[in-house]
LONU-664413 format. One record per residue: residue number from 1; x, y, z of N, C-alpha, C, CB in turn. Coordinates in Angstrom, 1 decimal, decimal comma, always signed. Glycine has a CB too. Example, Ala and Ser with C-alpha at 12.3 -4.5 7.8 and 13.67 -1.06 7.14 Angstrom:
% residues 2
R pos n_east n_north   n_up ca_east ca_north  ca_up c_east c_north   c_up cb_east cb_north  cb_up
R   1  +13,2    -5,7   +7,8   +12,3     -4,5   +7,8  +13,2    -3,3   +7,8   +11,3     -4,5   +9,0
R   2  +12,8    -2,2   +7,1   +13,7     -1,1   +7,1  +12,9    +0,0   +7,9   +14,1     -0,6   +5,7
//
This chain:
% residues 144
R pos n_east n_north   n_up ca_east ca_north  ca_up c_east c_north   c_up cb_east cb_north  cb_up
R   1  +12,8   -10,9   +5,8   +12,5     -9,8   +6,8  +11,5    -8,9   +6,2   +13,8     -9,1   +7,1
R   2  +10,5    -8,7   +7,1    +9,3     -7,8   +6,7   +9,7    -6,3   +6,6    +8,1     -8,1   +7,6
R   3   +8,9    -5,6   +6,0    +9,2     -4,1   +5,8   +7,9    -3,4   +6,1    +9,8     -3,8   +4,4
R   4   +7,9    -2,3   +6,9    +6,7     -1,5   +7,1   +6,4    -0,8   +5,8    +7,0     -0,5   +8,3
R   5   +5,1    -0,6   +5,6    +4,6     +0,1   +4,4   +3,7    +1,2   +4,9    +3,8     -0,9   +3,5
R   6   +3,9    +2,4   +4,4    +3,1     +3,6   +4,6   +2,7    +4,2   +3,3    +3,9     +4,6   +5,5
R   7   +1,4    +4,5   +3,2    +0,9     +5,2   +1,9   +0,2    +6,4   +2,3    +0,0     +4,2   +1,1
R   8   +0,7    +7,6   +1,8    +0,1     +8,9   +2,1   -0,5    +9,4   +0,9    +1,2     +9,8   +2,7
R   9   -1,8    +9,9   +0,9    -2,4    +10,6   -0,2   -2,0   +12,1   -0,1    -4,0    +10,5   -0,1
R  10   -1,6   +12,6   -1,2    -1,1    +14,0   -1,3   -1,8   +14,8   -2,3    +0,4    +14,0   -1,6
R  11   -1,9   +16,1   -2,1    -2,5    +17,0   -3,0   -1,6   +17,4   -4,2    -3,0    +18,3   -2,3
R  12   -0,3   +17,6   -3,9    +0,7    +18,1   -4,8   +1,8   +17,1   -4,9    +1,1    +19,5   -4,5
R  13   +1,9   +16,3   -5,9    +2,9    +15,2   -6,0   +4,3   +15,8   -6,1    +2,6    +14,3   -7,2
R  14   +4,5   +16,9   -6,9    +5,8    +17,5   -7,1   +6,4   +18,0   -5,8    +5,8    +18,6   -8,2
R  15   +5,5   +18,8   -5,1    +5,9    +19,3   -3,8   +6,3   +18,2   -2,8    +4,8    +20,2   -3,2
R  16   +5,5   +17,1   -2,8    +5,7    +16,0   -1,8   +6,9   +15,2   -2,2    +4,5    +15,1   -1,8
R  17   +7,2   +15,1   -3,5    +8,4    +14,5   -4,0   +9,7   +15,2   -3,5    +8,5    +14,4   -5,6
R  18   +9,7   +16,5   -3,6   +10,8    +17,3   -3,0  +11,0   +17,1   -1,5   +10,6    +18,8   -3,3
R  19   +9,8   +17,1   -0,8    +9,9    +17,0   +0,7  +10,4   +15,6   +1,1    +8,5    +17,2   +1,2
R  20   +9,8   +14,6   +0,6   +10,2    +13,2   +1,0  +11,6   +12,8   +0,5    +9,2    +12,2   +0,5
R  21  +12,0   +13,3   -0,7   +13,3    +13,0   -1,2  +14,4   +13,7   -0,3   +13,5    +13,5   -2,6
R  22  +14,1   +14,9   +0,2   +15,0    +15,5   +1,1  +15,0   +14,8   +2,5   +14,6    +17,0   +1,3
R  23  +13,8   +14,5   +3,0   +13,7    +13,8   +4,3  +14,4   +12,5   +4,3   +12,2    +13,6   +4,6
R  24  +14,3   +11,7   +3,2   +14,9    +10,4   +3,1  +16,3   +10,4   +2,6   +14,1     +9,4   +2,3
R  25  +16,7   +11,6   +2,0   +18,0    +11,7   +1,4  +18,2   +10,7   +0,2   +19,2    +11,5   +2,4
R  26  +17,1   +10,5   -0,5   +17,0     +9,5   -1,6  +15,9    +9,9   -2,6   +16,8     +8,1   -1,1
R  27  +16,2    +9,6   -3,8   +15,1     +9,7   -4,8  +14,2    +8,5   -4,8   +15,7     +9,9   -6,3
R  28  +13,0    +8,6   -5,2   +12,1     +7,5   -5,2  +12,6    +6,3   -6,1   +10,7     +7,9   -5,7
R  29  +12,3    +5,1   -5,7   +12,6     +4,0   -6,6  +11,6    +3,7   -7,7   +12,8     +2,7   -5,7
R  30  +10,4    +4,2   -7,5    +9,4     +4,2   -8,5   +8,8    +5,6   -8,6    +8,2     +3,1   -8,2
R  31   +8,7    +6,2   -9,8    +8,1     +7,5   -9,9   +7,2    +7,5  -11,2    +9,2     +8,6  -10,1
R  32   +5,9    +7,9  -10,9    +4,9     +8,0  -12,0   +4,3    +9,3  -11,9    +3,9     +6,8  -11,9
R  33   +3,4    +9,7  -12,8    +2,7    +11,0  -12,8   +1,8   +11,2  -11,6    +1,9    +11,1  -14,1
R  34   +1,3   +10,1  -11,0    +0,4    +10,1   -9,9   +0,9    +9,4   -8,6    -0,9     +9,6  -10,3
R  35   +2,1    +8,9   -8,6    +2,6     +8,0   -7,6   +4,1    +8,0   -7,5    +2,1     +6,5   -7,9
R  36   +4,6    +7,8   -6,3    +6,0     +7,6   -6,1   +6,2    +6,7   -4,9    +6,8     +9,0   -5,8
R  37   +7,3    +5,9   -4,9    +7,6     +5,0   -3,8   +9,1    +5,0   -3,5    +7,1     +3,6   -4,2
R  38   +9,4    +5,0   -2,2   +10,8     +4,9   -1,7  +10,9    +3,5   -1,1   +11,2     +6,0   -0,8
R  39  +11,7    +2,6   -1,5   +12,0     +1,3   -0,9  +13,3    +1,5   -0,1   +12,1     +0,2   -2,0
R  40  +13,1    +1,9   +1,2   +14,3     +2,3   +2,0  +14,7    +1,1   +2,9   +13,9     +3,5   +2,8
R  41  +16,0    +1,1   +3,2   +16,6     +0,1   +4,1  +16,9    +0,8   +5,5   +17,9     -0,5   +3,5
R  42  +16,9    +2,1   +5,5   +17,2     +2,8   +6,8  +16,4    +4,1   +6,9   +18,7     +3,1   +7,0
R  43  +15,2    +4,0   +7,5   +14,5     +2,9   +8,1  +14,0    +1,9   +7,1   +13,4     +3,4   +9,1
R  44  +13,8    +0,7   +7,5   +13,3     -0,4   +6,6  +11,8    -0,1   +6,3   +13,6     -1,8   +7,1
R  45  +11,5    +0,6   +5,3   +10,1     +1,0   +5,0   +9,9    +1,1   +3,5    +9,8     +2,3   +5,7
R  46   +8,7    +0,7   +3,1    +8,2     +1,0   +1,7   +7,2    +2,1   +1,9    +7,4     -0,4   +1,1
R  47   +7,7    +3,3   +1,5    +6,9     +4,6   +1,7   +6,4    +5,0   +0,4    +7,8     +5,6   +2,4
R  48   +5,1    +5,1   +0,2    +4,5     +5,5   -1,0   +3,6    +6,8   -0,9    +3,7     +4,4   -1,6
R  49   +3,6    +7,6   -1,9    +2,6     +8,7   -2,0   +1,9    +8,6   -3,3    +3,4    +10,1   -1,8
R  50   +0,7    +9,2   -3,3    -0,1     +9,2   -4,5   -1,2   +10,3   -4,4    -0,7     +7,9   -4,9
R  51   -1,7   +10,6   -5,6    -2,8    +11,6   -5,7   -4,1   +10,8   -5,8    -2,6    +12,5   -6,9
R  52   -4,1    +9,5   -5,4    -5,3     +8,6   -5,6   -6,1    +8,5   -4,3    -4,8     +7,3   -6,0
R  53   -5,7    +9,1   -3,2    -6,5     +8,9   -1,9   -7,8    +9,7   -1,9    -5,6     +9,2   -0,8
R  54   -8,6    +9,3   -0,9    -9,9    +10,0   -0,8   -9,6   +11,5   -0,3   -10,8     +9,3   +0,3
R  55   -8,7   +11,7   +0,6    -8,3    +13,0   +1,1   -6,8   +12,9   +1,4    -9,2    +13,4   +2,3
R  56   -6,2   +14,1   +1,4    -4,8    +14,2   +1,8   -4,6   +13,7   +3,2    -4,2    +15,6   +1,6
R  57   -3,5   +12,9   +3,4    -3,2    +12,4   +4,7   -2,9   +10,9   +4,6    -4,3    +12,7   +5,7
R  58   -2,9   +10,3   +5,7    -2,6     +8,8   +5,8   -3,7    +8,1   +5,0    -2,5     +8,3   +7,3
R  59   -3,3    +7,3   +4,1    -4,2     +6,5   +3,3   -4,3    +5,1   +3,9    -3,8     +6,4   +1,8
R  60   -3,2    +4,4   +4,1    -3,2     +3,1   +4,7   -1,8    +2,8   +5,2    -3,7     +2,0   +3,8
R  61   -1,7    +1,8   +6,0    -0,4     +1,2   +6,5   -0,3    -0,2   +6,1    -0,3     +1,4   +8,1
R  62   +0,8    -0,8   +6,2    +0,9     -2,2   +5,9   +2,3    -2,8   +6,3    +0,8     -2,4   +4,4
R  63   +2,3    -4,1   +5,9    +3,6     -4,9   +6,1   +3,9    -5,6   +4,8    +3,4     -5,9   +7,3
R  64   +5,0    -5,3   +4,3    +5,5     -6,0   +3,0   +6,2    -7,2   +3,4    +6,3     -5,0   +2,2
R  65   +5,7    -8,4   +3,0    +6,4     -9,7   +3,2   +7,4    -9,9   +2,1    +5,4    -10,8   +3,3
R  66   +8,5   -10,6   +2,4    +9,5    -10,9   +1,5   +9,1   -12,1   +0,6   +10,8    -11,2   +2,2
R  67   +8,3   -13,0   +1,1    +7,9    -14,1   +0,3   +6,5   -14,6   +0,7    +8,9    -15,3   +0,5
R  68   +6,0   -15,6   +0,0    +4,6    -16,1   +0,3   +4,5   -16,6   +1,7    +4,2    -17,1   -0,8
R  69   +5,5   -17,3   +2,2    +5,4    -17,9   +3,5   +5,2   -16,8   +4,6    +6,7    -18,7   +3,8
R  70   +6,0   -15,7   +4,5    +5,8    -14,6   +5,4   +4,4   -14,0   +5,3    +6,8    -13,5   +5,2
R  71   +3,9   -13,9   +4,1    +2,5    -13,3   +3,9   +1,5   -14,2   +4,6    +2,2    -13,1   +2,4
R  72   +1,6   -15,5   +4,3    +0,7    -16,5   +4,9   +0,7   -16,5   +6,4    +0,9    -17,9   +4,3
R  73   +1,9   -16,3   +7,0    +2,1    -16,2   +8,4   +1,3   -15,0   +9,0    +3,6    -16,1   +8,8
R  74   +1,4   -13,9   +8,3    +0,6    -12,7   +8,8   -0,9   -13,0   +8,6    +1,0    -11,5   +7,9
R  75   -1,3   -13,5   +7,5    -2,7    -13,8   +7,3   -3,3   -14,8   +8,3    -3,0    -14,4   +5,9
R  76   -2,4   -15,8   +8,7    -2,8    -16,8   +9,7   -3,0   -16,1  +11,1    -1,8    -17,9   +9,8
R  77   -2,1   -15,2  +11,4    -2,2    -14,5  +12,7   -3,5   -13,7  +12,8    -1,0    -13,6  +12,9
R  78   -3,8   -13,0  +11,7    -5,0    -12,2  +11,7   -6,3   -13,1  +11,8    -5,1    -11,4  +10,4
R  79   -6,3   -14,2  +11,1    -7,4    -15,1  +11,2   -7,5   -15,7  +12,6    -7,3    -16,2  +10,2
R  80   -6,4   -16,1  +13,2    -6,4    -16,7  +14,6   -6,9   -15,7  +15,6    -5,0    -17,2  +14,9
R  81   -6,6   -14,4  +15,4    -7,1    -13,4  +16,3   -8,5   -13,0  +16,0    -6,2    -12,1  +16,2
R  82   -9,2   -13,7  +15,1   -10,5    -13,5  +14,6  -10,8   -12,0  +14,2   -11,5    -13,8  +15,8
R  83   -9,8   -11,5  +13,5    -9,9    -10,1  +13,0  -10,4   -10,2  +11,5    -8,5     -9,4  +13,0
R  84  -11,2    -9,3  +11,1   -11,8     -9,3   +9,8  -10,6    -9,2   +8,7   -12,8     -8,2   +9,5
R  85  -10,6   -10,1   +7,8    -9,6    -10,1   +6,8  -10,2   -10,3   +5,4    -8,5    -11,2   +7,0
R  86   -9,6    -9,6   +4,4   -10,1     -9,8   +3,1   -8,9   -10,2   +2,2   -10,7     -8,4   +2,5
R  87   -8,8   -11,4   +1,8    -7,7    -11,8   +0,9   -7,9   -11,2   -0,5    -7,6    -13,4   +0,8
R  88   -6,8   -10,9   -1,1    -6,8    -10,3   -2,4   -5,6   -11,0   -3,2    -6,7     -8,8   -2,4
R  89   -5,8   -12,0   -4,0    -4,8    -12,6   -4,7   -4,6   -12,0   -6,1    -5,1    -14,1   -4,8
R  90   -3,3   -11,9   -6,5    -3,0    -11,4   -7,9   -3,6   -10,0   -8,1    -3,5    -12,3   -8,9
R  91   -3,6    -9,2   -7,0    -4,2     -7,8   -7,1   -3,3    -6,9   -8,0    -4,3     -7,2   -5,7
R  92   -3,9    -6,1   -8,8    -3,2     -5,1   -9,6   -3,4    -3,7   -9,0    -3,6     -5,2  -11,1
R  93   -2,4    -3,2   -8,3    -2,5     -1,9   -7,7   -1,1    -1,3   -7,5    -3,3     -2,0   -6,4
R  94   -1,1    +0,0   -7,5    +0,1     +0,8   -7,2   +1,3    +0,3   -8,1    +0,5     +0,7   -5,7
R  95   +1,0    +0,1   -9,3    +2,0     -0,3  -10,3   +2,7    -1,6  -10,0    +3,1     +0,8  -10,5
R  96   +1,9    -2,5   -9,2    +2,5     -3,8   -8,9   +1,4    -4,9   -8,9    +3,1     -3,7   -7,5
R  97   +1,8    -6,1   -9,1    +0,9     -7,3   -8,9   +1,3    -7,9   -7,6    +1,0     -8,3  -10,2
R  98   +0,3    -8,1   -6,7    +0,6     -8,6   -5,4   -0,5    -9,5   -4,9    +0,8     -7,4   -4,4
R  99   -0,1   -10,4   -3,9    -1,0    -11,1   -3,1   -1,1   -10,3   -1,8    -0,6    -12,6   -2,9
R 100   -2,4   -10,2   -1,2    -2,6     -9,3   -0,1   -3,6    -9,9   +0,9    -3,0     -8,0   -0,6
R 101   -3,5    -9,4   +2,1    -4,6     -9,5   +3,1   -4,8    -8,1   +3,6    -4,2    -10,5   +4,3
R 102   -6,1    -7,7   +3,6    -6,5     -6,4   +4,1   -7,3    -6,6   +5,4    -7,4     -5,6   +3,1
R 103   -7,1    -5,7   +6,3    -7,9     -5,6   +7,5   -8,0    -4,2   +8,0    -7,2     -6,5   +8,7
R 104   -8,9    -3,9   +8,9    -9,0     -2,6   +9,5   -8,7    -2,6  +11,0   -10,5     -2,0   +9,3
R 105   -7,9    -1,6  +11,5    -7,7     -1,6  +12,9   -8,9    -1,0  +13,6    -6,4     -0,7  +13,2
R 106   -8,9    -1,0  +15,0   -10,1     -0,5  +15,7  -10,4    +1,0  +15,4    -9,8     -0,6  +17,2
R 107   -9,5    +1,8  +14,8    -9,8     +3,2  +14,5  -10,3    +3,3  +13,0    -8,6     +4,0  +14,6
R 108  -10,3    +2,2  +12,3   -10,8     +2,2  +10,9   -9,7    +2,4   +9,9   -11,8     +3,2  +10,7
R 109   -8,4    +2,4  +10,3    -7,3     +2,5   +9,4   -7,1    +1,2   +8,7    -6,0     +3,0  +10,2
R 110   -7,0    +1,3   +7,4    -6,8     +0,1   +6,6   -5,3    -0,4   +6,7    -7,1     +0,3   +5,1
R 111   -5,1    -1,7   +6,9    -3,8     -2,3   +6,9   -3,7    -3,3   +5,8    -3,5     -3,0   +8,3
R 112   -2,7    -3,2   +5,0    -2,4     -4,1   +3,9   -1,2    -4,9   +4,2    -2,3     -3,2   +2,6
R 113   -1,3    -6,2   +4,2    -0,2     -7,1   +4,3   +0,0    -7,7   +2,9    -0,4     -8,3   +5,4
R 114   +1,2    -7,6   +2,3    +1,3     -8,0   +0,9   +2,6    -8,6   +0,6    +1,0     -6,8   +0,0
R 115   +2,7    -9,4   -0,5    +3,9     -9,9   -1,1   +3,8    -9,5   -2,6    +4,0    -11,4   -0,9
R 116   +4,8    -8,6   -3,0    +4,8     -8,2   -4,4   +5,3    -9,2   -5,3    +5,7     -6,9   -4,5
R 117   +4,6    -9,5   -6,4    +4,9    -10,6   -7,3   +5,6   -10,0   -8,6    +3,7    -11,3   -7,8
R 118   +5,2    -8,8   -9,0    +5,8     -8,2  -10,3   +5,3    -6,8  -10,4    +5,3     -9,0  -11,5
R 119   +6,0    -6,0  -11,3    +5,6     -4,7  -11,6   +4,6    -4,7  -12,7    +6,9     -3,8  -12,0
R 120   +3,7    -3,7  -12,8    +2,8     -3,6  -13,9   +2,8    -2,1  -14,3    +1,3     -4,0  -13,4
R 121   +2,3    -1,9  -15,6    +2,4     -0,5  -16,1   +1,3    +0,5  -15,7    +2,5     -0,6  -17,6
R 122   +0,3    +0,0  -15,0    -0,8     +0,9  -14,6   -1,0    +0,9  -13,1    -2,1     +0,4  -15,2
R 123   -1,6    +2,0  -12,6    -1,8     +2,2  -11,2   -2,5    +1,0  -10,5    -2,5     +3,5  -10,8
R 124   -3,7    +0,7  -11,1    -4,4     -0,5  -10,5   -5,7    -0,8  -11,3    -4,8     -0,1   -9,1
R 125   -5,7    -1,8  -12,1    -6,8     -2,3  -12,8   -7,9    -2,8  -11,9    -6,4     -3,4  -13,8
R 126   -7,6    -3,4  -10,7    -8,5     -4,0   -9,8   -9,6    -2,9   -9,3    -7,9     -4,6   -8,7
R 127   -9,1    -1,7   -9,1   -10,0     -0,7   -8,5  -10,4    +0,4   -9,4    -9,3     -0,2   -7,3
R 128  -10,0    +0,3  -10,7   -10,3     +1,5  -11,6  -11,8    +1,8  -11,7    -9,8     +1,1  -13,0
R 129  -12,7    +0,8  -11,7   -14,1     +1,1  -11,9  -14,8    +1,3  -10,5   -14,7     +0,0  -12,7
R 130  -14,2    +1,1   -9,4   -14,8     +1,2   -8,1  -14,9    +2,7   -7,7   -14,0     +0,4   -7,1
R 131  -16,1    +3,1   -7,2   -16,2     +4,5   -6,8  -15,3    +4,7   -5,6   -17,7     +4,8   -6,4
R 132  -14,6    +5,9   -5,6   -13,6     +6,2   -4,6  -14,1    +6,1   -3,2   -13,0     +7,6   -4,9
R 133  -15,4    +6,6   -3,0   -15,9     +6,6   -1,6  -16,2    +5,2   -1,1   -17,2     +7,4   -1,6
R 134  -16,1    +4,1   -1,9   -16,3     +2,8   -1,4  -15,0    +2,1   -1,0   -17,0     +1,9   -2,5
R 135  -13,9    +2,7   -1,2   -12,6     +2,1   -0,9  -12,2    +2,6   +0,5   -11,6     +2,5   -1,9
R 136  -11,7    +1,6   +1,3   -11,1     +2,0   +2,6   -9,7    +2,6   +2,4   -11,0     +0,7   +3,5
R 137   -9,0    +2,3   +1,4    -7,7     +2,8   +1,1   -7,6    +2,8   -0,4    -6,5     +1,9   +1,7
R 138   -6,5    +3,4   -0,9    -6,4     +3,6   -2,4   -6,6    +2,4   -3,2    -5,1     +4,3   -2,7
R 139   -6,1    +1,2   -2,7    -6,3     +0,0   -3,5   -7,0    -1,1   -2,8    -4,9     -0,5   -3,9
R 140   -7,6    -0,8   -1,7    -8,3     -1,8   -0,9   -9,6    -2,1   -1,6    -8,6     -1,3   +0,5
R 141  -10,0    -3,4   -1,5   -11,3     -3,8   -2,0  -12,4    -3,1   -1,1   -11,5     -5,4   -1,9
R 142  -13,6    -2,9   -1,6   -14,6     -2,1   -0,9  -15,1    -2,7   +0,4   -15,8     -1,9   -1,8
R 143  -14,8    -4,0   +0,6   -15,3     -4,7   +1,8  -14,2    -4,8   +2,8   -15,8     -6,1   +1,5
R 144  -13,0    -4,2   +2,6   -12,0     -4,2   +3,6  -12,4    -3,4   +4,8   -10,6     -3,7   +3,0
//
């Protein structure tokens, strides 16, 4: 079963941690100095915040697949609809190693479809050297 993903860029992580922990009635499942994530079942969402976005507010949306087959189904639907997609295999971002497909909706909002493979100790080696203004979202490749 897939899970909605929302990533919000925040100015003050501590203040946002207090707000979202109260809103969700739960502490984050991942908490770092610059990032936090709630893996919730009610509502079924992977909700992340970080201080890594271009500006405070919605950074990107996504769909988290449970396995590679679900991810490939999403990628196939995007390709069949002739939507621009950028595959990203073994991506290192948001303290996770994932396979992904990135696309942009008609408003320019980045959508990340992904299957998480493993946890990693850094925010994202894939985008560390990329200038922030070239990224469509915190971990999106510059061509997404």
